[in-house]
C-alpha positions as CSV (number, residue, x, y, z in Angstrom):
1,M,-15.6,35.8,-13.1
2,T,-14.3,33.4,-10.4
3,Q,-13.8,29.9,-11.6
4,R,-15.9,27.3,-9.8
5,F,-15.1,23.6,-9.4
6,D,-16.5,20.6,-7.7
7,V,-13.1,19.8,-6.1
8,I,-9.7,21.4,-6.0
9,L,-6.6,19.5,-5.1
10,K,-4.5,22.3,-3.6
11,S,-0.7,22.7,-3.7
12,G,0.4,19.2,-4.4
13,T,3.5,18.2,-6.4
14,V,1.8,17.1,-9.6
15,V,3.6,14.5,-11.8
16,N,2.4,14.5,-15.4
17,Q,3.6,14.8,-19.0
18,D,5.6,17.9,-18.4
19,G,7.4,16.8,-15.3
20,E,6.9,17.6,-11.6
21,G,5.7,20.9,-10.2
22,I,3.5,22.4,-7.5
23,R,0.1,22.9,-9.1
24,D,-3.6,22.9,-8.3
25,I,-6.0,20.6,-10.0
26,G,-9.7,21.6,-10.6
27,I,-12.2,18.9,-11.1
28,N,-15.7,19.0,-12.5
29,D,-18.1,16.2,-13.1
30,G,-15.4,13.6,-12.4
31,R,-13.0,15.0,-15.0
32,I,-9.9,17.1,-14.8
33,A,-11.0,20.6,-15.8
34,E,-8.0,22.8,-15.1
35,I,-4.3,22.4,-14.0
36,G,-2.3,25.3,-12.7
37,N,-2.6,28.1,-10.1
38,L,-6.2,28.2,-9.0
39,G,-5.7,30.5,-6.1
40,D,-8.7,32.7,-7.2
41,A,-11.0,29.7,-7.8
42,S,-13.6,28.3,-5.4
43,A,-14.8,24.7,-5.0
44,A,-17.4,22.7,-2.9
45,E,-14.4,20.7,-1.6
46,V,-10.7,21.8,-1.3
47,V,-8.2,19.1,-0.5
48,D,-4.9,20.3,0.9
49,C,-2.1,18.3,-0.8
50,K,0.8,20.4,0.3
51,G,3.9,18.2,0.8
52,L,2.3,15.3,-1.1
53,H,2.9,14.1,-4.7
54,V,-0.2,13.7,-6.9
55,L,0.3,10.9,-9.4
56,P,-2.0,9.7,-12.2
57,G,-4.2,6.9,-10.8
58,V,-2.3,3.7,-10.5
59,I,-3.8,0.9,-12.8
60,D,-3.1,-2.6,-11.7
61,T,-3.6,-4.7,-14.8
62,Q,-3.4,-8.1,-13.2
63,V,-5.5,-9.1,-10.2
64,H,-7.4,-12.2,-9.2
65,F,-10.4,-11.3,-7.1
66,R,-11.9,-14.9,-7.1
67,E,-15.5,-14.1,-7.7
68,P,-17.5,-16.2,-8.5
69,G,-16.8,-19.5,-6.9
70,L,-13.9,-18.9,-4.6
71,T,-15.2,-16.0,-2.5
72,H,-13.9,-17.4,0.7
73,K,-10.5,-16.1,-0.5
74,E,-11.7,-12.8,-2.0
75,D,-14.5,-11.2,-3.8
76,L,-14.9,-8.1,-6.0
77,E,-15.8,-5.8,-3.1
78,T,-13.0,-7.0,-0.7
79,G,-10.4,-7.1,-3.5
80,S,-11.2,-3.6,-4.7
81,R,-11.3,-2.3,-1.1
82,S,-7.8,-3.6,-0.8
83,A,-6.9,-1.9,-4.0
84,V,-8.0,1.6,-3.0
85,M,-6.5,1.2,0.4
86,G,-3.2,0.9,-1.4
87,G,-3.7,3.7,-3.8
88,V,-4.9,1.8,-6.9
89,T,-7.7,3.5,-8.9
90,A,-8.5,0.8,-11.4
91,V,-7.9,-3.0,-11.8
92,F,-8.0,-5.6,-14.6
93,E,-9.3,-8.9,-13.1
94,M,-8.5,-12.4,-14.4
95,P,-10.9,-15.1,-15.7
96,N,-9.7,-18.2,-13.8
97,T,-12.8,-18.2,-11.5
98,N,-15.4,-20.9,-10.9
99,P,-17.2,-21.1,-13.3
100,L,-14.6,-19.7,-15.7
101,T,-15.2,-16.3,-17.3
102,V,-15.3,-17.6,-20.8
103,T,-18.9,-17.0,-21.9
104,E,-20.9,-13.9,-22.7
105,E,-23.3,-14.8,-19.8
106,A,-20.4,-15.2,-17.2
107,F,-18.7,-12.0,-18.4
108,T,-21.8,-9.9,-18.3
109,A,-22.7,-11.2,-14.8
110,K,-19.2,-10.2,-13.6
111,V,-19.5,-6.6,-14.9
112,A,-23.0,-6.3,-13.3
113,A,-21.5,-7.6,-10.1
114,G,-18.7,-5.1,-10.1
115,R,-20.7,-2.0,-11.0
116,H,-21.1,0.3,-8.0
117,R,-20.0,-2.5,-5.7
118,M,-16.3,-2.3,-6.4
119,H,-14.5,0.6,-4.9
120,C,-12.3,1.3,-7.9
121,D,-12.9,1.2,-11.7
122,F,-12.5,-2.2,-13.3
123,A,-12.1,-4.2,-16.4
124,F,-12.2,-8.0,-16.8
125,F,-10.3,-10.4,-19.1
126,I,-12.2,-13.0,-21.0
127,G,-10.5,-16.4,-20.9
128,G,-9.4,-17.9,-24.2
129,T,-10.1,-21.6,-24.6
130,R,-10.5,-24.1,-27.4
131,E,-14.2,-24.1,-26.9
132,N,-14.9,-20.4,-27.1
133,V,-12.4,-19.4,-29.9
134,D,-15.3,-18.6,-32.3
135,Q,-16.9,-16.2,-29.8
136,L,-13.7,-14.3,-28.9
137,P,-14.0,-11.6,-31.6
138,V,-17.3,-10.5,-30.0
139,L,-16.4,-11.2,-26.4
140,E,-13.1,-9.2,-26.5
141,R,-15.2,-6.1,-27.6
142,A,-17.6,-6.3,-24.7
143,E,-18.1,-3.4,-22.4
144,G,-15.5,-3.6,-19.7
145,C,-13.3,-6.2,-21.4
146,A,-9.6,-5.7,-21.1
147,G,-9.0,-8.4,-23.8
148,V,-8.3,-12.1,-23.9
149,K,-6.2,-14.0,-21.3
150,V,-4.7,-17.4,-22.1
151,F,-2.9,-19.8,-19.8
152,V,-0.2,-21.7,-21.7
153,G,0.8,-23.4,-18.5
154,S,-1.5,-24.5,-15.8
155,S,-1.8,-22.4,-12.6
156,T,-4.8,-21.8,-10.3
157,G,-8.0,-23.0,-11.9
158,S,-8.6,-25.1,-15.1
159,L,-7.9,-22.6,-17.8
160,L,-5.3,-24.1,-20.1
161,V,-4.4,-23.9,-23.8
162,E,-1.0,-25.6,-24.1
163,D,-0.6,-26.6,-27.8
164,D,0.4,-24.4,-30.7
165,D,-2.5,-25.4,-33.0
166,S,-5.1,-24.2,-30.5
167,L,-3.1,-21.1,-29.7
168,R,-2.8,-20.3,-33.3
169,R,-6.6,-20.5,-33.7
170,I,-7.0,-18.0,-30.9
171,F,-4.3,-15.7,-32.4
172,Q,-6.1,-15.8,-35.8
173,V,-9.4,-14.5,-34.6
174,I,-8.6,-11.9,-32.0
175,R,-7.9,-8.2,-32.8
176,R,-6.8,-6.7,-29.5
177,R,-3.6,-7.4,-27.5
178,A,-3.9,-10.6,-25.6
179,A,-2.3,-11.5,-22.2
180,F,-0.5,-14.7,-21.5
181,H,0.6,-16.8,-18.6
182,A,3.8,-18.1,-20.3
183,E,5.0,-21.4,-18.9
184,D,5.4,-24.5,-21.1
185,E,2.9,-27.1,-19.9
186,Y,4.7,-30.0,-21.5
187,R,7.9,-29.1,-19.6
188,L,6.0,-28.6,-16.4
189,N,4.5,-32.1,-16.7
190,A,7.8,-33.6,-17.5
191,R,9.6,-32.1,-14.5
192,K,7.0,-32.9,-11.8
193,G,9.5,-35.3,-10.3
194,E,11.7,-32.3,-9.4
195,R,9.2,-31.3,-6.7
196,I,10.3,-32.2,-3.2
197,E,7.6,-33.0,-0.6
198,N,7.3,-30.2,2.0
199,D,10.0,-28.1,0.4
200,P,8.8,-25.0,-1.5
201,R,12.4,-24.2,-2.4
202,S,12.0,-26.9,-5.1
203,H,9.2,-24.8,-6.7
204,P,11.5,-22.8,-9.0
205,V,13.4,-26.0,-9.8
206,W,10.3,-27.7,-11.1
207,R,8.9,-24.6,-12.9
208,D,12.3,-23.7,-14.2
209,E,13.7,-21.0,-16.5
210,A,13.4,-23.1,-19.6
211,A,9.7,-23.6,-19.0
212,A,9.2,-19.9,-19.1
213,L,11.5,-19.2,-22.0
214,L,10.0,-22.1,-24.2
215,A,6.5,-20.7,-23.8
216,T,7.5,-17.1,-24.4
217,E,9.4,-18.1,-27.6
218,R,6.5,-20.0,-28.9
219,L,4.1,-17.1,-28.3
220,V,6.4,-14.6,-30.0
221,K,6.7,-16.9,-33.0
222,L,2.9,-17.2,-33.3
223,A,2.5,-13.4,-32.9
224,H,4.9,-12.8,-35.8
225,E,3.2,-15.5,-37.8
226,T,-0.3,-14.1,-37.3
227,G,0.5,-10.4,-37.0
228,K,-1.0,-10.0,-33.5
229,R,0.1,-8.4,-30.3
230,I,0.9,-10.2,-27.0
231,H,1.5,-9.2,-23.5
232,V,3.8,-11.5,-21.5
233,L,2.7,-11.4,-17.8
234,H,4.9,-11.7,-14.7
235,I,8.4,-12.0,-16.3
236,T,10.8,-14.0,-14.1
237,T,13.9,-14.9,-16.1
238,K,17.0,-13.2,-17.4
239,Q,16.6,-15.3,-20.5
240,E,13.2,-13.9,-21.3
241,I,14.4,-10.3,-20.8
242,A,17.2,-10.9,-23.3
243,F,14.9,-12.6,-25.8
244,L,12.0,-10.1,-25.6
245,R,14.4,-7.2,-26.0
246,D,14.5,-8.2,-29.7
247,H,10.8,-8.7,-30.1
248,K,9.2,-5.5,-28.8
249,D,7.4,-5.1,-32.1
250,V,4.8,-7.7,-31.0
251,A,5.5,-8.3,-27.3
252,S,4.9,-6.1,-24.3
253,V,6.2,-7.2,-20.8
254,E,4.9,-7.0,-17.3
255,A,7.0,-7.3,-14.1
256,T,5.6,-7.8,-10.6
257,P,6.7,-6.3,-7.3
258,H,7.4,-9.7,-5.7
259,H,9.8,-10.7,-8.5
260,L,11.5,-7.4,-8.1
261,T,11.8,-7.6,-4.3
262,M,12.2,-11.2,-3.3
263,A,14.8,-13.8,-4.2
264,A,15.3,-17.5,-3.8
265,P,16.2,-19.4,-1.8
266,E,16.0,-16.8,1.1
267,C,12.2,-16.0,0.5
268,Y,11.3,-19.7,0.7
269,E,13.4,-20.3,3.8
270,R,11.8,-17.3,5.5
271,L,8.2,-17.5,4.2
272,G,7.8,-21.1,3.1
273,S,4.8,-21.6,0.8
274,L,3.7,-17.9,1.3
275,A,6.4,-17.1,-1.3
276,Q,5.1,-19.7,-3.7
277,M,3.8,-18.2,-7.0
278,N,3.5,-19.2,-10.6
279,P,5.8,-18.5,-12.2
280,P,8.1,-18.7,-9.3
281,V,10.3,-16.2,-7.5
282,R,13.8,-17.1,-8.6
283,S,17.4,-16.3,-7.7
284,A,18.9,-12.8,-7.3
285,E,20.5,-12.9,-10.8
286,H,17.0,-13.2,-12.3
287,R,15.6,-10.5,-10.1
288,D,18.5,-8.2,-11.1
289,A,17.9,-9.0,-14.8
290,I,14.2,-7.8,-14.4
291,W,15.4,-4.6,-12.9
292,R,17.8,-4.3,-15.9
293,G,14.7,-4.8,-18.0
294,I,13.0,-1.9,-16.3
295,E,16.2,0.3,-16.7
296,Q,16.4,-0.5,-20.5
297,G,12.7,-0.1,-21.1
298,I,12.0,-3.7,-22.0
299,V,9.5,-4.0,-19.2
300,D,6.4,-2.0,-20.1
301,I,4.2,-2.1,-17.0
302,L,3.9,-3.4,-13.4
303,G,1.1,-5.6,-12.3
304,S,0.7,-7.0,-8.8
305,D,-0.7,-10.5,-9.8
306,H,-2.8,-10.3,-6.6
307,A,-3.7,-13.9,-6.2
308,P,-5.1,-14.5,-2.6
309,H,-5.5,-17.8,-0.8
310,T,-6.3,-18.3,2.8
311,L,-3.5,-19.0,5.3
312,E,-5.0,-22.4,6.0
313,E,-4.7,-23.3,2.3
314,K,-1.2,-21.9,2.1
315,A,-0.2,-24.0,5.2
316,K,-0.7,-27.2,3.3
317,A,2.5,-29.3,2.7
318,Y,4.2,-28.4,-0.6
319,P,3.3,-29.2,-3.5
320,G,-0.2,-29.4,-2.2
321,S,-0.1,-25.7,-1.2
322,P,-1.6,-23.4,-3.8
323,S,0.5,-20.8,-5.6
324,G,-0.4,-17.1,-5.2
325,M,-0.1,-14.2,-2.7
326,T,-1.9,-10.9,-2.1
327,G,-0.4,-7.9,-3.7
328,V,-2.7,-5.2,-4.9
329,Q,-2.6,-3.2,-1.7
330,T,1.2,-3.4,-1.4
331,L,2.1,-2.5,-5.0
332,V,2.4,1.2,-4.4
333,P,4.2,1.2,-1.0
334,V,6.7,-1.5,-2.0
335,M,7.5,0.2,-5.3
336,L,7.8,3.7,-3.7
337,D,10.3,2.1,-1.3
338,H,12.3,1.1,-4.4
339,V,11.9,4.7,-5.6
340,N,13.3,6.0,-2.4
341,A,16.1,3.5,-2.5
342,G,17.1,4.9,-6.0
343,R,16.2,1.8,-8.0
344,L,13.8,3.7,-10.3
345,S,12.7,7.3,-10.6
346,L,9.2,8.4,-9.7
347,Q,8.5,9.3,-13.4
348,R,9.4,5.7,-14.4
349,F,7.1,4.4,-11.7
350,V,4.3,6.5,-13.1
351,D,5.1,5.2,-16.6
352,L,4.9,1.6,-15.4
353,T,1.7,1.9,-13.5
354,S,-0.4,4.6,-15.3
355,A,0.8,5.8,-18.7
356,G,2.1,2.3,-19.6
357,P,-1.1,0.5,-19.0
358,A,-3.1,3.2,-20.8
359,R,-0.7,3.0,-23.8
360,L,-0.7,-0.8,-24.1
361,Y,-4.4,-1.4,-23.6
362,N,-5.6,1.8,-25.3
363,I,-7.5,3.0,-22.2
364,A,-9.7,6.0,-22.8
365,C,-9.2,9.0,-20.6
366,K,-7.0,7.4,-17.8
367,G,-3.3,7.2,-17.2
368,R,-2.4,10.9,-17.4
369,I,-3.0,14.0,-15.4
370,A,-4.5,16.1,-18.3
371,A,-7.5,18.2,-18.9
372,G,-10.4,16.2,-20.0
373,Y,-9.2,13.0,-18.5
374,D,-10.9,11.1,-15.6
375,A,-9.9,12.7,-12.3
376,D,-8.1,9.6,-11.0
377,F,-5.2,10.2,-8.6
378,T,-2.9,8.2,-6.4
379,I,-1.8,10.7,-3.8
380,V,1.4,9.7,-1.9
381,D,3.7,10.9,0.8
382,L,7.2,10.1,-0.4
383,K,8.8,10.8,3.0
384,R,6.3,8.8,5.1
385,S,7.8,5.6,6.7
386,E,5.4,2.9,7.7
387,T,5.5,-0.8,8.4
388,I,3.3,-3.1,6.3
389,T,1.4,-5.5,8.4
390,N,-1.2,-8.2,8.0
391,K,-3.6,-6.1,10.0
392,W,-3.4,-3.3,7.4
393,V,-4.3,-5.6,4.6
394,A,-8.0,-5.3,3.5
395,S,-8.1,-8.5,1.4
396,R,-10.3,-11.2,2.7
397,A,-7.2,-13.4,2.8
398,G,-5.9,-11.2,5.6
399,W,-2.2,-11.6,5.0
400,T,0.8,-10.2,3.0
401,P,4.2,-11.7,2.4
402,Y,5.6,-8.2,3.4
403,D,4.3,-8.4,6.9
404,G,6.8,-6.5,9.1
405,L,8.5,-4.8,6.2
406,R,9.4,-1.1,6.8
407,V,9.0,1.1,3.7
408,T,9.4,4.7,2.9
409,G,6.7,6.1,0.6
410,W,3.0,5.6,1.4
411,P,-0.3,6.1,-0.4
412,V,-2.4,8.6,1.6
413,G,-5.2,9.2,-0.9
414,T,-7.1,7.4,-3.7
415,V,-9.3,9.6,-5.9
416,V,-11.5,7.9,-8.5
417,R,-13.3,10.1,-10.9
418,G,-13.1,13.1,-8.6
419,K,-14.2,11.4,-5.4
420,R,-11.9,10.7,-2.5
421,V,-12.4,7.0,-2.0
422,M,-9.6,6.6,0.5
423,W,-7.9,9.3,2.5
424,Q,-5.3,8.7,5.3
425,G,-6.2,5.1,5.6
426,E,-10.0,5.5,5.8
427,L,-12.6,4.6,3.2
428,M,-14.4,7.9,2.4
429,T,-17.0,7.2,-0.3
430,A,-19.5,4.4,-1.0
431,S,-18.4,2.0,-3.7
432,R,-19.1,3.5,-7.2
433,G,-16.8,1.5,-9.5
434,E,-17.5,1.6,-13.3
435,P,-16.1,-0.3,-16.2
436,V,-12.9,1.1,-17.7
437,R,-13.5,2.3,-21.3
438,F,-11.1,1.3,-24.1
439,L,-10.4,3.2,-27.4
440,E,-10.8,-0.1,-29.4
441,T,-14.3,-0.8,-28.1
442,L,-15.9,2.6,-27.9
443,K,-19.3,2.7,-29.4
444,A,-20.6,5.7,-31.3
């Protein structure tokens, strides 16, 4: 009897747990049903993937989509549209919104706002504060919750827990891995005088390496003391890489494309405040150390830290200019360009963007191309050369720091639970995003 599928992805080079090879993928009911030679099978839709690589769907575990309260910069629809246009099939969104995502009411409203309005699947972090610490054990187990996010140093928004006593209280009550913006607020306050008016080159001088390392050391100490797991977001220093190498029992590590691609002072001289991020882009020796961390397996995953502001806001004189840049749409092409340049293998890219997130956050049925898993795929043309432009960016912010950058390796298809959401630069399917499911919060 001839096998029948809803969709067959035909003749693509599939990258999964047993390496690379030309295979067909049969999809039924949004799940992967069969992998192999399906030449005798039929399907309602057959997608020719010859000459393309079919990767597990890219999961971007750090984005800021600004809804509610700051939707002139971005919202859940525009941010997720930008994601799928760049080949991203799922995102984890951050809680520094207005109002903050720190209550059950705010979190539930966010999930409702994302369902079937976002173009990709999604999860949201709940912000950890002094005020909601008693509710965190329940909040971190809500449907669609990626875990707790804590700002140890101030950034965009008003979420901040800077002292060890308050941090310890949060550590003591949570059960899941928590994510941290690790900059020491006390040092940041003490060094504000290092900022030079209208000179963003002073940004990494103010928010220096010691501010990052101090916070990371404190978090690791608390993690060991309480027996909890931490995730250090957007690593930026060679000192942190060396330190975290010896603390992988409790700490996982994220790197970002901009910290792997840009370097000070050149990026500030060329882009001004468009290169301004927290924590900052630093010198080439720190960038090279992060690459070393990827090579040595110290870095676990990539996240874009997509944090849009309008061009008008970014044009304010430093330090009045806000920190943050777009990134969810450029994560795949920028990193594929690094793959083509020989800086990392395609398999390592998959581990950093699919298998790694699934492993760290215990995601159910995503992160691999395997029978029974969600049919999420990032389909790329490794040989295609394109120029990234502001015009291409679907974010409401409408700009990218990579405007004018020529890259080799391009996302040509985004498949979410068996549906082609993006194909060859066009949106194909009405938004149908659903909450990501986690093994630690599955209900019987």
